[in-house]
C-alpha positions as CSV (number, residue, x, y, z in Angstrom):
1,M,-1.7,-4.7,-20.2
2,W,-2.9,-2.6,-17.1
3,I,-3.5,-3.8,-13.4
4,S,-5.5,-1.8,-11.1
5,Q,-4.8,-2.0,-7.5
6,S,-7.6,-1.4,-5.0
7,C,-6.8,-1.0,-1.3
8,E,-9.0,-0.3,1.9
9,F,-7.6,1.4,4.8
10,R,-9.0,0.6,8.3
11,P,-9.0,3.6,10.8
12,I,-6.0,3.9,12.8
13,I,-6.1,4.7,16.6
14,V,-3.5,6.4,18.4
15,S,-2.2,4.7,21.6
16,S,0.9,5.1,23.6
17,M,2.5,7.0,20.8
18,W,2.6,4.2,18.5
19,I,0.0,3.4,15.6
20,S,-0.6,0.3,14.0
21,Q,-1.5,0.3,10.4
22,S,-4.1,-2.1,9.1
23,C,-4.6,-2.8,5.5
24,E,-6.7,-5.0,3.5
25,F,-5.8,-5.5,-0.3
26,R,-8.3,-6.8,-2.7
27,P,-7.3,-9.4,-5.2
28,I,-6.0,-8.6,-8.4
29,T,-7.0,-10.5,-11.5
30,V,-4.8,-11.0,-14.5
31,S,-5.7,-13.1,-17.4
32,S,-7.8,-15.5,-15.0
33,M,-5.0,-15.4,-12.7
34,W,-5.1,-14.4,-8.9
35,I,-2.4,-12.1,-7.6
36,I,-1.9,-11.4,-4.1
37,Q,-0.2,-8.5,-2.9
38,S,1.7,-8.6,0.3
39,C,2.8,-5.6,2.0
40,E,4.9,-4.7,5.0
41,F,4.3,-1.6,7.3
42,R,7.0,0.0,9.2
43,P,6.4,1.3,12.7
44,I,5.2,5.0,12.7
45,I,6.2,7.1,15.4
46,V,4.1,10.1,16.3
47,S,6.2,13.3,16.7
48,S,5.3,16.9,16.8
49,M,1.5,15.9,15.7
50,W,3.0,14.6,12.2
51,I,3.3,11.3,11.1
52,S,5.4,9.6,8.4
53,Q,4.1,6.4,6.7
54,S,7.0,4.1,5.6
55,C,5.8,1.2,3.4
56,E,7.7,-1.6,1.6
57,F,6.0,-3.5,-1.2
58,R,7.1,-7.0,-2.2
59,P,7.5,-7.8,-5.8
60,I,4.7,-9.6,-7.4
61,I,5.4,-12.5,-10.1
62,V,3.3,-13.1,-13.0
63,S,4.1,-15.8,-15.6
64,S,7.8,-15.1,-15.0
65,M,7.3,-11.4,-15.4
66,W,8.0,-9.2,-12.6
67,I,5.6,-6.4,-11.6
68,S,6.6,-3.6,-9.4
69,Q,4.2,-1.7,-7.2
70,S,4.9,2.0,-6.5
71,C,3.1,3.6,-4.0
72,E,2.9,7.3,-2.7
73,F,1.7,8.2,0.7
74,G,0.5,11.5,1.6
75,P,0.9,13.5,4.8
76,I,-1.2,12.2,8.0
77,T,-2.5,14.8,10.4
78,V,-3.4,13.8,13.9
79,Y,-6.7,15.3,15.1
80,S,-8.8,14.3,17.9
81,M,-6.8,11.0,18.3
82,W,-8.0,9.8,14.9
83,I,-5.9,9.5,11.8
84,T,-6.6,9.1,8.0
85,Q,-4.2,7.7,5.6
86,S,-4.0,9.2,2.2
87,C,-2.6,6.9,-0.4
88,E,-2.3,7.4,-4.1
89,F,-1.6,4.2,-6.2
90,R,0.2,4.5,-9.6
91,P,-0.9,2.2,-12.3
92,I,1.2,-0.9,-12.9
93,T,2.3,-1.8,-16.2
94,V,2.9,-5.4,-17.4
95,C,5.5,-5.5,-20.3
96,L,5.4,-8.4,-22.4
97,P,8.8,-9.7,-23.4
98,C,9.7,-8.8,-27.1
99,G,9.6,-11.7,-29.5
């Protein structure tokens, strides 16, 4: 069974060399069950016009089964005080217990 994670990223504005990432996660449906993905973003520091985004994903539980969300963030380039977040989401696999 495959679960697809869709995500919407809002624009980020650079202010006082600090950036706040605002993210909206759409609900995921699994067998008529709703899953809410919670995400914690660490502070981003601007240095030499390059920014590294660090992200921590909390585990999602579904029917006593654990699902791990892996995410790859691409490099962010600062240009004209605007930043675009590049993100690639890997598919999540729900492994049913054997037997």
